[in-house]
Biopython code that builds the backbone (N, CA, C, O; Angstrom):
import numpy as np
from Bio.PDB.StructureBuilder import StructureBuilder

atoms = [
    (1, "MET", "N", (6.214, -9.882, 5.325)),
    (1, "MET", "CA", (5.031, -8.929, 5.764)),
    (1, "MET", "C", (5.109, -7.419, 5.543)),
    (1, "MET", "O", (4.107, -6.730, 5.352)),
    (2, "LYS", "N", (6.245, -6.987, 5.577)),
    (2, "LYS", "CA", (6.644, -5.626, 5.799)),
    (2, "LYS", "C", (6.189, -4.640, 4.250)),
    (2, "LYS", "O", (5.591, -3.565, 4.233)),
    (3, "ASN", "N", (6.758, -5.515, 2.941)),
    (3, "ASN", "CA", (6.926, -5.813, 1.904)),
    (3, "ASN", "C", (5.544, -5.860, 1.530)),
    (3, "ASN", "O", (5.416, -5.256, 0.465)),
    (4, "ILE", "N", (4.841, -6.155, 1.798)),
    (4, "ILE", "CA", (2.722, -6.438, 1.746)),
    (4, "ILE", "C", (2.304, -5.442, 1.773)),
    (4, "ILE", "O", (1.728, -4.933, 0.811)),
    (5, "VAL", "N", (2.556, -4.636, 3.378)),
    (5, "VAL", "CA", (2.097, -3.659, 3.345)),
    (5, "VAL", "C", (2.284, -2.294, 2.628)),
    (5, "VAL", "O", (1.462, -1.387, 2.492)),
    (6, "GLU", "N", (3.644, -2.378, 2.181)),
    (6, "GLU", "CA", (4.138, -1.054, 1.862)),
    (6, "GLU", "C", (3.734, -0.701, 0.614)),
    (6, "GLU", "O", (3.512, 0.447, 0.227)),
    (7, "PHE", "N", (3.581, -2.387, -0.430)),
    (7, "PHE", "CA", (2.982, -2.515, -1.393)),
    (7, "PHE", "C", (1.590, -1.938, -1.573)),
    (7, "PHE", "O", (1.400, -0.933, -2.257)),
    (8, "LEU", "N", (0.250, -2.838, -0.710)),
    (8, "LEU", "CA", (-0.518, -1.865, -0.138)),
    (8, "LEU", "C", (-1.081, -0.854, -0.201)),
    (8, "LEU", "O", (-2.139, -0.476, -0.703)),
    (9, "HIS", "N", (0.197, -0.138, 0.699)),
    (9, "HIS", "CA", (0.057, 1.107, 0.961)),
    (9, "HIS", "C", (0.549, 2.259, -0.228)),
    (9, "HIS", "O", (0.342, 3.450, 0.008)),
    (10, "ASP", "N", (1.070, 1.931, -1.245)),
    (10, "ASP", "CA", (1.412, 2.532, -2.360)),
    (10, "ASP", "C", (0.125, 2.471, -3.574)),
    (10, "ASP", "O", (-0.027, 3.205, -4.551)),
    (11, "LYS", "N", (-0.667, 1.375, -3.131)),
    (11, "LYS", "CA", (-2.020, 0.820, -3.978)),
    (11, "LYS", "C", (-3.165, 1.525, -3.622)),
    (11, "LYS", "O", (-4.175, 1.542, -4.325)),
    (12, "GLY", "N", (-2.983, 2.471, -1.896)),
    (12, "GLY", "CA", (-3.883, 2.619, -1.547)),
    (12, "GLY", "C", (-4.559, 2.378, -0.623)),
    (12, "GLY", "O", (-5.368, 3.194, -0.182)),
    (13, "TYR", "N", (-4.377, 1.209, -0.127)),
    (13, "TYR", "CA", (-4.815, 0.197, 1.127)),
    (13, "TYR", "C", (-4.201, 0.653, 2.377)),
    (13, "TYR", "O", (-2.984, 0.761, 2.521)),
    (14, "LEU", "N", (-5.131, 0.935, 3.337)),
    (14, "LEU", "CA", (-4.634, 1.162, 4.925)),
    (14, "LEU", "C", (-5.186, 0.302, 5.862)),
    (14, "LEU", "O", (-6.343, -0.116, 5.825)),
    (15, "PHE", "N", (-4.502, 0.088, 6.551)),
    (15, "PHE", "CA", (-5.137, -0.930, 7.362)),
    (15, "PHE", "C", (-5.246, -0.487, 8.677)),
    (15, "PHE", "O", (-4.394, 0.304, 9.083)),
    (16, "LYS", "N", (-6.337, -0.933, 9.579)),
    (16, "LYS", "CA", (-6.020, -0.593, 11.007)),
    (16, "LYS", "C", (-5.623, -1.719, 11.847)),
    (16, "LYS", "O", (-5.291, -1.635, 13.030)),
    (17, "LYS", "N", (-5.695, -2.958, 11.022)),
    (17, "LYS", "CA", (-5.861, -4.059, 11.723)),
    (17, "LYS", "C", (-5.186, -5.068, 10.456)),
    (17, "LYS", "O", (-5.825, -5.060, 9.403)),
    (18, "LEU", "N", (-4.090, -5.821, 10.501)),
    (18, "LEU", "CA", (-3.488, -7.073, 9.448)),
    (18, "LEU", "C", (-3.033, -8.013, 10.257)),
    (18, "LEU", "O", (-2.374, -7.826, 11.280)),
    (19, "HIS", "N", (-3.514, -9.426, 9.635)),
    (19, "HIS", "CA", (-2.698, -10.335, 10.647)),
    (19, "HIS", "C", (-2.464, -11.486, 9.362)),
    (19, "HIS", "O", (-2.802, -11.177, 8.220)),
    (20, "LYS", "N", (-1.896, -12.743, 9.643)),
    (20, "LYS", "CA", (-1.751, -13.239, 8.865)),
    (20, "LYS", "C", (-2.385, -14.922, 9.005)),
    (20, "LYS", "O", (-2.157, -15.405, 10.114)),
    (21, "ILE", "N", (-2.946, -15.614, 8.279)),
    (21, "ILE", "CA", (-4.235, -16.802, 8.701)),
    (21, "ILE", "C", (-2.631, -17.923, 8.073)),
    (21, "ILE", "O", (-1.742, -17.852, 7.224)),
    (22, "ASP", "N", (-3.123, -18.903, 9.226)),
    (22, "ASP", "CA", (-2.161, -20.197, 9.239)),
    (22, "ASP", "C", (-2.573, -20.617, 7.831)),
    (22, "ASP", "O", (-3.619, -20.088, 7.454)),
    (23, "ASN", "N", (-2.057, -21.348, 7.073)),
    (23, "ASN", "CA", (-2.190, -22.379, 6.068)),
    (23, "ASN", "C", (-2.552, -23.463, 6.684)),
    (23, "ASN", "O", (-2.882, -24.391, 5.946)),
    (24, "GLN", "N", (-2.593, -23.639, 7.814)),
    (24, "GLN", "CA", (-2.957, -24.989, 8.437)),
    (24, "GLN", "C", (-4.565, -25.170, 8.764)),
    (24, "GLN", "O", (-5.315, -26.120, 8.544)),
    (25, "LEU", "N", (-4.757, -24.116, 9.267)),
    (25, "LEU", "CA", (-6.156, -23.596, 9.501)),
    (25, "LEU", "C", (-7.393, -23.571, 8.222)),
    (25, "LEU", "O", (-8.621, -23.593, 8.305)),
    (26, "LEU", "N", (-6.662, -23.528, 7.286)),
    (26, "LEU", "CA", (-7.605, -24.028, 5.636)),
    (26, "LEU", "C", (-7.386, -25.373, 4.828)),
    (26, "LEU", "O", (-7.944, -25.895, 3.863)),
    (27, "ASN", "N", (-6.188, -25.743, 5.760)),
    (27, "ASN", "CA", (-5.922, -27.327, 5.290)),
    (27, "ASN", "C", (-5.281, -27.195, 3.933)),
    (27, "ASN", "O", (-5.978, -27.513, 2.970)),
    (28, "THR", "N", (-3.966, -26.742, 3.702)),
    (28, "THR", "CA", (-3.363, -26.381, 2.725)),
    (28, "THR", "C", (-2.317, -26.357, 2.716)),
    (28, "THR", "O", (-1.989, -25.882, 3.803)),
    (29, "LYS", "N", (-1.060, -26.684, 1.878)),
    (29, "LYS", "CA", (0.449, -26.527, 1.692)),
    (29, "LYS", "C", (0.838, -26.378, 0.556)),
    (29, "LYS", "O", (1.503, -27.227, -0.037)),
    (30, "LYS", "N", (0.375, -24.934, -0.077)),
    (30, "LYS", "CA", (0.227, -24.448, -1.297)),
    (30, "LYS", "C", (1.463, -23.262, -0.282)),
    (30, "LYS", "O", (1.580, -22.921, 0.895)),
    (31, "LYS", "N", (2.221, -22.963, -1.671)),
    (31, "LYS", "CA", (3.294, -21.604, -1.047)),
    (31, "LYS", "C", (2.588, -20.537, -1.805)),
    (31, "LYS", "O", (2.598, -20.188, -2.986)),
    (32, "ILE", "N", (1.784, -20.015, -0.404)),
    (32, "ILE", "CA", (0.822, -18.868, -0.381)),
    (32, "ILE", "C", (0.544, -18.501, 0.897)),
    (32, "ILE", "O", (0.123, -19.219, 1.805)),
    (33, "GLU", "N", (0.895, -16.931, 0.921)),
    (33, "GLU", "CA", (-0.150, -16.460, 2.194)),
    (33, "GLU", "C", (-0.957, -15.339, 2.239)),
    (33, "GLU", "O", (-0.858, -14.333, 1.537)),
    (34, "ILE", "N", (-1.914, -15.619, 3.271)),
    (34, "ILE", "CA", (-3.253, -15.210, 3.572)),
    (34, "ILE", "C", (-3.445, -14.411, 4.429)),
    (34, "ILE", "O", (-3.866, -14.884, 5.484)),
    (35, "TYR", "N", (-3.282, -13.248, 4.381)),
    (35, "TYR", "CA", (-3.731, -12.470, 5.149)),
    (35, "TYR", "C", (-5.408, -11.806, 5.287)),
    (35, "TYR", "O", (-6.210, -11.779, 4.354)),
    (36, "GLU", "N", (-5.733, -11.173, 7.045)),
    (36, "GLU", "CA", (-6.955, -10.673, 6.850)),
    (36, "GLU", "C", (-6.778, -9.089, 7.527)),
    (36, "GLU", "O", (-5.819, -8.780, 8.234)),
    (37, "GLY", "N", (-7.526, -8.471, 7.285)),
    (37, "GLY", "CA", (-6.935, -7.019, 7.202)),
    (37, "GLY", "C", (-8.196, -6.216, 7.455)),
    (37, "GLY", "O", (-9.156, -6.617, 6.798)),
    (38, "VAL", "N", (-8.474, -4.975, 8.404)),
    (38, "VAL", "CA", (-9.076, -4.562, 8.791)),
    (38, "VAL", "C", (-9.268, -2.914, 7.915)),
    (38, "VAL", "O", (-8.884, -1.890, 8.481)),
    (39, "ASP", "N", (-9.735, -2.878, 6.875)),
    (39, "ASP", "CA", (-9.101, -1.022, 6.893)),
    (39, "ASP", "C", (-9.943, 0.246, 7.693)),
    (39, "ASP", "O", (-10.643, 0.196, 8.704)),
    (40, "LEU", "N", (-9.682, 1.069, 7.063)),
    (40, "LEU", "CA", (-9.850, 2.548, 7.618)),
    (40, "LEU", "C", (-11.464, 2.628, 7.919)),
    (40, "LEU", "O", (-12.039, 2.887, 8.976)),
    (41, "LYS", "N", (-12.074, 2.267, 6.422)),
    (41, "LYS", "CA", (-13.644, 1.782, 6.741)),
    (41, "LYS", "C", (-14.397, 1.181, 7.165)),
    (41, "LYS", "O", (-15.611, 1.323, 7.018)),
    (42, "SER", "N", (-13.621, 0.062, 8.027)),
    (42, "SER", "CA", (-14.303, -0.987, 8.452)),
    (42, "SER", "C", (-14.279, -2.007, 7.813)),
    (42, "SER", "O", (-14.207, -2.875, 8.683)),
    (43, "ASN", "N", (-14.292, -2.573, 6.696)),
    (43, "ASN", "CA", (-14.450, -3.150, 5.598)),
    (43, "ASN", "C", (-13.171, -4.087, 6.013)),
    (43, "ASN", "O", (-12.030, -3.632, 6.093)),
    (44, "TYR", "N", (-13.561, -5.666, 6.303)),
    (44, "TYR", "CA", (-12.891, -6.606, 5.572)),
    (44, "TYR", "C", (-12.170, -6.383, 4.718)),
    (44, "TYR", "O", (-12.356, -5.320, 4.125)),
    (45, "VAL", "N", (-10.842, -7.419, 4.195)),
    (45, "VAL", "CA", (-9.875, -7.606, 3.341)),
    (45, "VAL", "C", (-9.327, -8.720, 3.187)),
    (45, "VAL", "O", (-8.633, -9.018, 4.159)),
    (46, "ALA", "N", (-9.346, -9.848, 1.971)),
    (46, "ALA", "CA", (-8.573, -10.530, 1.969)),
    (46, "ALA", "C", (-7.669, -10.287, 1.454)),
    (46, "ALA", "O", (-7.914, -9.860, 0.326)),
    (47, "ILE", "N", (-6.614, -10.330, 1.693)),
    (47, "ILE", "CA", (-5.104, -10.760, 0.517)),
    (47, "ILE", "C", (-4.513, -11.703, 0.296)),
    (47, "ILE", "O", (-3.835, -12.052, 1.262)),
    (48, "PHE", "N", (-4.401, -12.582, -0.906)),
    (48, "PHE", "CA", (-3.975, -13.672, -1.282)),
    (48, "PHE", "C", (-2.392, -13.398, -2.047)),
    (48, "PHE", "O", (-2.591, -13.041, -3.209)),
    (49, "TYR", "N", (-1.073, -13.458, -1.759)),
    (49, "TYR", "CA", (-0.477, -13.551, -2.094)),
    (49, "TYR", "C", (0.629, -14.698, -2.244)),
    (49, "TYR", "O", (1.082, -15.369, -1.317)),
    (50, "ILE", "N", (0.948, -14.784, -3.501)),
    (50, "ILE", "CA", (1.433, -15.879, -4.209)),
    (50, "ILE", "C", (2.574, -15.653, -4.577)),
    (50, "ILE", "O", (2.653, -14.522, -5.057)),
    (51, "LEU", "N", (4.361, -16.693, -4.586)),
    (51, "LEU", "CA", (5.194, -16.494, -5.111)),
    (51, "LEU", "C", (5.182, -17.703, -5.914)),
    (51, "LEU", "O", (4.807, -18.823, -5.568)),
    (52, "SER", "N", (5.502, -17.441, -6.690)),
    (52, "SER", "CA", (5.812, -18.542, -7.866)),
    (52, "SER", "C", (6.721, -17.958, -8.695)),
    (52, "SER", "O", (7.144, -16.802, -8.654)),
    (53, "LYS", "N", (7.127, -19.278, -9.833)),
    (53, "LYS", "CA", (8.210, -19.162, -10.859)),
    (53, "LYS", "C", (7.170, -19.110, -12.149)),
    (53, "LYS", "O", (7.190, -18.120, -12.880)),
    (54, "SER", "N", (6.314, -20.145, -12.389)),
    (54, "SER", "CA", (4.984, -20.264, -13.245)),
    (54, "SER", "C", (4.413, -19.229, -13.386)),
    (54, "SER", "O", (4.446, -18.301, -12.579)),
    (55, "ARG", "N", (3.730, -19.250, -14.575)),
    (55, "ARG", "CA", (2.211, -18.045, -14.925)),
    (55, "ARG", "C", (1.216, -19.018, -13.982)),
    (55, "ARG", "O", (1.150, -20.214, -13.697)),
    (56, "PHE", "N", (0.473, -17.769, -13.664)),
    (56, "PHE", "CA", (-0.906, -18.317, -12.549)),
    (56, "PHE", "C", (-2.126, -18.594, -13.623)),
    (56, "PHE", "O", (-2.733, -17.622, -14.073)),
    (57, "ILE", "N", (-2.395, -19.615, -13.933)),
    (57, "ILE", "CA", (-3.459, -20.136, -14.621)),
    (57, "ILE", "C", (-4.422, -20.582, -14.201)),
    (57, "ILE", "O", (-4.426, -20.771, -12.985)),
    (58, "LEU", "N", (-5.408, -20.878, -14.825)),
    (58, "LEU", "CA", (-7.076, -20.749, -14.924)),
    (58, "LEU", "C", (-7.338, -21.780, -13.658)),
    (58, "LEU", "O", (-8.296, -21.658, -12.894)),
    (59, "LYS", "N", (-6.067, -23.094, -13.530)),
    (59, "LYS", "CA", (-6.499, -23.919, -12.342)),
    (59, "LYS", "C", (-6.489, -23.322, -10.842)),
    (59, "LYS", "O", (-7.094, -23.508, -9.786)),
    (60, "ASN", "N", (-5.203, -22.294, -11.471)),
    (60, "ASN", "CA", (-4.683, -21.553, -9.668)),
    (60, "ASN", "C", (-5.761, -20.618, -9.485)),
    (60, "ASN", "O", (-5.827, -19.992, -8.427)),
    (61, "THR", "N", (-6.671, -20.439, -10.455)),
    (61, "THR", "CA", (-7.665, -19.673, -10.007)),
    (61, "THR", "C", (-8.692, -20.270, -9.206)),
    (61, "THR", "O", (-9.140, -19.786, -8.167)),
    (62, "GLN", "N", (-9.107, -21.541, -9.839)),
    (62, "GLN", "CA", (-10.132, -22.341, -9.031)),
    (62, "GLN", "C", (-9.237, -22.822, -7.713)),
    (62, "GLN", "O", (-9.959, -23.101, -6.756)),
    (63, "GLU", "N", (-8.292, -22.925, -7.550)),
    (63, "GLU", "CA", (-7.822, -23.326, -5.978)),
    (63, "GLU", "C", (-8.048, -22.388, -5.428)),
    (63, "GLU", "O", (-8.699, -22.650, -4.416)),
    (64, "ILE", "N", (-7.763, -20.865, -5.600)),
    (64, "ILE", "CA", (-8.021, -19.835, -5.496)),
    (64, "ILE", "C", (-9.468, -19.413, -4.199)),
    (64, "ILE", "O", (-9.563, -19.090, -3.014)),
    (65, "PHE", "N", (-10.613, -19.757, -5.699)),
    (65, "PHE", "CA", (-11.716, -19.565, -5.209)),
    (65, "PHE", "C", (-11.963, -20.552, -3.911)),
    (65, "PHE", "O", (-12.287, -20.144, -2.796)),
    (66, "SER", "N", (-11.764, -21.822, -4.245)),
    (66, "SER", "CA", (-11.744, -22.897, -2.782)),
    (66, "SER", "C", (-11.686, -22.380, -2.087)),
    (66, "SER", "O", (-12.664, -21.991, -1.450)),
    (67, "LEU", "N", (-9.885, -21.949, -1.707)),
    (67, "LEU", "CA", (-8.817, -21.789, -0.224)),
    (67, "LEU", "C", (-10.269, -20.271, 0.225)),
    (67, "LEU", "O", (-10.920, -20.081, 1.252)),
    (68, "TYR", "N", (-10.237, -19.595, -0.978)),
    (68, "TYR", "CA", (-11.457, -17.849, -0.542)),
    (68, "TYR", "C", (-12.273, -18.461, 0.515)),
    (68, "TYR", "O", (-12.384, -18.076, 1.679)),
    (69, "GLU", "N", (-12.915, -19.625, -0.144)),
    (69, "GLU", "CA", (-14.763, -20.360, 0.431)),
    (69, "GLU", "C", (-14.360, -21.103, 1.685)),
    (69, "GLU", "O", (-15.217, -21.493, 2.477)),
    (70, "LYS", "N", (-13.181, -21.286, 1.861)),
    (70, "LYS", "CA", (-12.613, -22.536, 3.230)),
    (70, "LYS", "C", (-12.447, -20.975, 4.259)),
    (70, "LYS", "O", (-13.126, -21.085, 5.280)),
    (71, "LEU", "N", (-11.715, -19.647, 4.169)),
    (71, "LEU", "CA", (-11.564, -18.982, 4.683)),
    (71, "LEU", "C", (-12.567, -18.578, 4.857)),
    (71, "LEU", "O", (-12.739, -18.759, 6.062)),
    (72, "ILE", "N", (-13.599, -18.025, 4.386)),
    (72, "ILE", "CA", (-14.719, -17.605, 4.937)),
    (72, "ILE", "C", (-15.523, -18.353, 5.692)),
    (72, "ILE", "O", (-16.414, -17.718, 6.256)),
    (73, "LYS", "N", (-15.485, -19.697, 5.913)),
    (73, "LYS", "CA", (-15.854, -20.837, 7.003)),
    (73, "LYS", "C", (-15.478, -20.599, 7.997)),
    (73, "LYS", "O", (-16.064, -20.307, 9.040)),
    (74, "ALA", "N", (-14.167, -20.736, 7.682)),
    (74, "ALA", "CA", (-13.123, -20.402, 9.056)),
    (74, "ALA", "C", (-12.957, -19.392, 9.921)),
    (74, "ALA", "O", (-12.868, -19.503, 11.144)),
    (75, "ARG", "N", (-12.899, -18.059, 9.068)),
    (75, "ARG", "CA", (-13.283, -16.969, 9.932)),
    (75, "ARG", "C", (-14.797, -16.409, 9.828)),
    (75, "ARG", "O", (-14.899, -15.185, 9.749)),
    (76, "GLU", "N", (-15.530, -16.886, 9.823)),
    (76, "GLU", "CA", (-17.477, -16.786, 9.991)),
    (76, "GLU", "C", (-17.733, -15.757, 9.408)),
    (76, "GLU", "O", (-18.715, -15.289, 9.983)),
    (77, "HIS", "N", (-17.388, -15.007, 8.467)),
    (77, "HIS", "CA", (-18.113, -13.958, 8.351)),
    (77, "HIS", "C", (-17.438, -13.636, 6.402)),
    (77, "HIS", "O", (-16.620, -14.425, 5.928)),
    (78, "ASN", "N", (-17.924, -12.505, 5.625)),
    (78, "ASN", "CA", (-17.199, -12.284, 4.476)),
    (78, "ASN", "C", (-16.580, -10.967, 4.107)),
    (78, "ASN", "O", (-16.774, -9.869, 4.629)),
    (79, "PHE", "N", (-15.789, -11.296, 3.093)),
    (79, "PHE", "CA", (-15.251, -9.954, 2.781)),
    (79, "PHE", "C", (-15.254, -9.248, 2.035)),
    (79, "PHE", "O", (-15.244, -9.536, 0.838)),
    (80, "LYS", "N", (-15.276, -7.536, 2.716)),
    (80, "LYS", "CA", (-15.765, -6.927, 1.576)),
    (80, "LYS", "C", (-14.685, -6.911, 0.095)),
    (80, "LYS", "O", (-14.986, -6.737, -1.086)),
    (81, "LYS", "N", (-13.667, -7.110, 0.594)),
    (81, "LYS", "CA", (-12.590, -6.579, -0.597)),
    (81, "LYS", "C", (-11.690, -7.566, -0.585)),
    (81, "LYS", "O", (-11.049, -7.930, 0.402)),
    (82, "ARG", "N", (-11.617, -8.129, -1.967)),
    (82, "ARG", "CA", (-10.515, -9.246, -2.130)),
    (82, "ARG", "C", (-9.641, -9.638, -2.900)),
    (82, "ARG", "O", (-9.891, -10.424, -3.813)),
    (83, "VAL", "N", (-8.240, -9.066, -2.619)),
    (83, "VAL", "CA", (-6.840, -8.960, -3.755)),
    (83, "VAL", "C", (-5.919, -10.102, -3.739)),
    (83, "VAL", "O", (-5.632, -10.894, -2.841)),
    (84, "LEU", "N", (-5.450, -9.970, -5.192)),
    (84, "LEU", "CA", (-4.723, -10.835, -5.074)),
    (84, "LEU", "C", (-3.303, -10.691, -5.859)),
    (84, "LEU", "O", (-3.263, -10.640, -7.088)),
    (85, "ILE", "N", (-1.734, -10.611, -4.748)),
    (85, "ILE", "CA", (-0.765, -10.452, -5.104)),
    (85, "ILE", "C", (0.173, -11.280, -5.429)),
    (85, "ILE", "O", (0.906, -11.833, -4.609)),
    (86, "LEU", "N", (0.250, -11.512, -7.312)),
    (86, "LEU", "CA", (1.243, -12.239, -8.070)),
    (86, "LEU", "C", (2.628, -12.054, -8.373)),
    (86, "LEU", "O", (2.909, -11.326, -9.325)),
    (87, "ASN", "N", (3.680, -12.687, -7.608)),
    (87, "ASN", "CA", (4.860, -12.403, -8.615)),
    (87, "ASN", "C", (5.070, -12.828, -9.889)),
    (87, "ASN", "O", (5.886, -12.250, -10.607)),
    (88, "SER", "N", (4.400, -13.822, -10.287)),
    (88, "SER", "CA", (4.511, -13.779, -11.773)),
    (88, "SER", "C", (3.432, -13.863, -12.856)),
    (88, "SER", "O", (2.316, -13.823, -12.339)),
    (89, "LEU", "N", (3.404, -13.955, -14.019)),
    (89, "LEU", "CA", (2.661, -13.253, -14.744)),
    (89, "LEU", "C", (1.553, -14.404, -14.459)),
    (89, "LEU", "O", (1.733, -15.512, -13.953)),
    (90, "ILE", "N", (0.124, -13.700, -15.023)),
    (90, "ILE", "CA", (-1.138, -14.554, -15.610)),
    (90, "ILE", "C", (-1.556, -14.477, -16.470)),
    (90, "ILE", "O", (-1.439, -13.622, -17.348)),
    (91, "CYS", "N", (-2.429, -15.801, -16.371)),
    (91, "CYS", "CA", (-2.856, -15.685, -17.943)),
    (91, "CYS", "C", (-4.376, -15.159, -18.155)),
    (91, "CYS", "O", (-5.222, -15.297, -17.271)),
    (92, "SER", "N", (-4.617, -14.615, -19.260)),
    (92, "SER", "CA", (-6.042, -13.456, -19.609)),
    (92, "SER", "C", (-7.159, -14.340, -19.182)),
    (92, "SER", "O", (-8.005, -13.777, -18.487)),
    (93, "LYS", "N", (-7.352, -15.601, -19.443)),
    (93, "LYS", "CA", (-8.659, -16.531, -18.652)),
    (93, "LYS", "C", (-8.644, -16.054, -17.623)),
    (93, "LYS", "O", (-9.418, -15.098, -17.552)),
    (94, "SER", "N", (-8.008, -16.305, -16.567)),
    (94, "SER", "CA", (-7.520, -16.240, -14.967)),
    (94, "SER", "C", (-7.923, -14.585, -14.727)),
    (94, "SER", "O", (-8.639, -14.139, -13.831)),
    (95, "LYS", "N", (-7.188, -13.776, -15.884)),
    (95, "LYS", "CA", (-7.523, -12.185, -15.011)),
    (95, "LYS", "C", (-9.131, -12.511, -15.034)),
    (95, "LYS", "O", (-9.760, -12.503, -13.976)),
    (96, "ILE", "N", (-9.785, -12.804, -16.317)),
    (96, "ILE", "CA", (-10.850, -12.298, -16.332)),
    (96, "ILE", "C", (-11.946, -12.756, -15.579)),
    (96, "ILE", "O", (-12.819, -12.001, -15.149)),
    (97, "LEU", "N", (-11.922, -14.046, -15.398)),
    (97, "LEU", "CA", (-12.226, -14.241, -14.138)),
    (97, "LEU", "C", (-12.305, -13.825, -12.993)),
    (97, "LEU", "O", (-13.312, -13.765, -12.289)),
    (98, "LEU", "N", (-11.141, -13.487, -12.726)),
    (98, "LEU", "CA", (-10.991, -12.741, -11.222)),
    (98, "LEU", "C", (-11.780, -12.009, -11.206)),
    (98, "LEU", "O", (-12.692, -12.052, -10.380)),
    (99, "LYS", "N", (-11.645, -10.860, -12.368)),
    (99, "LYS", "CA", (-12.406, -9.419, -12.224)),
    (99, "LYS", "C", (-13.814, -9.938, -12.381)),
    (99, "LYS", "O", (-14.489, -9.422, -11.490)),
    (100, "GLU", "N", (-14.381, -10.557, -12.960)),
    (100, "GLU", "CA", (-15.709, -10.772, -12.997)),
    (100, "GLU", "C", (-16.228, -11.366, -11.875)),
    (100, "GLU", "O", (-17.438, -11.544, -12.016)),
    (101, "ASN", "N", (-15.717, -11.830, -10.587)),
    (101, "ASN", "CA", (-15.665, -12.410, -8.797)),
    (101, "ASN", "C", (-15.044, -11.055, -8.608)),
    (101, "ASN", "O", (-13.828, -11.177, -8.460)),
    (102, "LYS", "N", (-15.309, -10.237, -8.576)),
    (102, "LYS", "CA", (-15.018, -8.605, -7.788)),
    (102, "LYS", "C", (-13.330, -8.726, -7.227)),
    (102, "LYS", "O", (-13.047, -7.968, -6.299)),
    (103, "TRP", "N", (-12.399, -9.493, -7.668)),
    (103, "TRP", "CA", (-10.919, -9.599, -7.300)),
    (103, "TRP", "C", (-10.413, -8.174, -8.059)),
    (103, "TRP", "O", (-10.743, -7.603, -9.098)),
    (104, "LYS", "N", (-9.156, -7.827, -6.677)),
    (104, "LYS", "CA", (-8.672, -6.567, -7.424)),
    (104, "LYS", "C", (-7.005, -7.626, -7.834)),
    (104, "LYS", "O", (-6.491, -8.394, -7.021)),
    (105, "THR", "N", (-6.706, -7.480, -8.627)),
    (105, "THR", "CA", (-5.343, -8.669, -9.057)),
    (105, "THR", "C", (-4.146, -7.452, -9.226)),
    (105, "THR", "O", (-4.432, -6.309, -9.581)),
    (106, "TYR", "N", (-2.862, -7.868, -8.931)),
    (106, "TYR", "CA", (-1.623, -6.983, -8.830)),
    (106, "TYR", "C", (-0.541, -7.762, -9.085)),
    (106, "TYR", "O", (-0.298, -8.653, -8.271)),
    (107, "VAL", "N", (0.462, -7.573, -10.429)),
    (107, "VAL", "CA", (1.374, -8.227, -10.505)),
    (107, "VAL", "C", (2.137, -7.435, -10.240)),
    (107, "VAL", "O", (1.952, -6.263, -10.568)),
    (108, "THR", "N", (3.538, -7.947, -9.375)),
    (108, "THR", "CA", (4.394, -7.508, -8.863)),
    (108, "THR", "C", (5.815, -8.163, -10.086)),
    (108, "THR", "O", (6.100, -9.360, -10.063)),
    (109, "LEU", "N", (6.201, -7.647, -10.593)),
    (109, "LEU", "CA", (7.353, -8.165, -11.213)),
    (109, "LEU", "C", (8.791, -7.027, -11.242)),
    (109, "LEU", "O", (9.849, -7.382, -11.761)),
]
sb = StructureBuilder()
sb.init_structure("model")
sb.init_model(0)
sb.init_chain("A")
sb.init_seg("    ")
for serial, (resi, resn, name, xyz) in enumerate(atoms, 1):
    if name == "N":
        sb.init_residue(resn, " ", resi, " ")
    sb.init_atom(name, np.array(xyz, "f"), 0.0, 1.0, " ", f" {name:<3s}", serial, name[0])
structure = sb.get_structure()
């Protein structure tokens, strides 16, 4: 979690609160870390951190959207900002779709 906080701090995100969401809450077994944070302006931020060796493709984007919808239902509120941090390359179609749906995407290679 420390590396996530440092990475987001470098990108300009500062949080009052930040905690990890358990994957069992969302009924998923995927290797993904999901965090919920509250920034200094009291906006809720959803952070998805994915470690993978393969390229992030359009199919993965649809899975992220469904996990996000489950997160909204589980936490019972919407998120002002959505951040996706990847440790792999991203498909151009996925990047465009994420941008259209107001997601911030960061690749850490």
